[in-house]
C-alpha positions, 0 to 999 in steps of 0.5 A, a space after each residue: 611804502 614809497 617815502 620821498 626823499 629829503 630834497 623832493 620834500 624840500 623842492 615840494 614845500 618851497 614850490 607851494 610857499 613860493 606860489 603862495 606868497 612869493 619867493 622874497 616873502 618866504 624864508 628858508 626856514 619856513 621852507 625847511 619845516 614845511 618840508 620836515 628837515 633841519 635847515 642844515 639840510 635845505 642847505 646842503 641841497 641847496 647852498 643858497 636860497 636862489 639855488 631852490 627856485 632855480 632848481 624847481 624852475 629847471 626840474 618841474 617846468 618840462 617841454 616833452 618832445 611830441 610829434 605835432 599832428 597836423 592834416 594839411 587844410 586844417 590849420 584850427 584842428 592842429 592848433 587844437 591838438 597841440 592846446 591839448 598836448 601841451 608840450 609845457 608840463 608844470 603845476 598851477 603852482 609853477 605857473 604862478 611861480 614862473 610868472 610871478 617871479 620872472 620880473 625879478 629873477 633873470 634865471 626865472 625869465 630865461 626859462 619862460 622866455 625859452 619854454 614861449 620860443 618852444 612853444 611858439 615853434 611848435 605853433 608855427 610848425 603846426 600851422 606850417 605844415 596844416 597850411 601847404 602854401 601858406 596862406 600868409 607870409 612868414 612875419 604873419 605865421 610868426 605872429 599867429 604862432 607867437 598869439 596862440 602861444 601867449 594864449 596857452 601860457 597865459 590862459 591858467 594864470 588869467 583864469 587864477 585870477 579872474 576865473 575866467 577860462 579862455 577856450 584854446 578850440 575857440 582861439 585856434 578857430 580865430 588865429 585861423 581865420 586871421 590868417 585865412 
């Protein structure tokens, strides 16, 4: 039977607690307790509480390298495919942590900024591939890509708060129509 390492259990516990009550409201003793490890072991792996947060964000918000699929003339389809194969792999709990803690922790804000920039880059690339000769100048394509990235990143948080899900296919159609 596979047993998780103590470090993994600590990160799992921190993810659960930080997403529920926030970083500042979570004592390290509670993380250690939920992980089933002595508090000293937590500090062996993570000398400071902030190190737990930084490790969570760096290790559990991954951007995968996948090719952008685009067919000339099908910009909405290219954005829809990008949304379905969103290069950001993070649990709903990690996304809550990213958005909650970005205001007060520079390392989290930087990570969120890098993730956003990567999604914008891929959306812009998909639009450029799908719209040869570009219907719109570079600034409009950048704005369209940034809008699409914002919807992809924020939709899960909005859904969590409001219960309203935004259809990325409809957003893709709307963005391409606006570029048209």
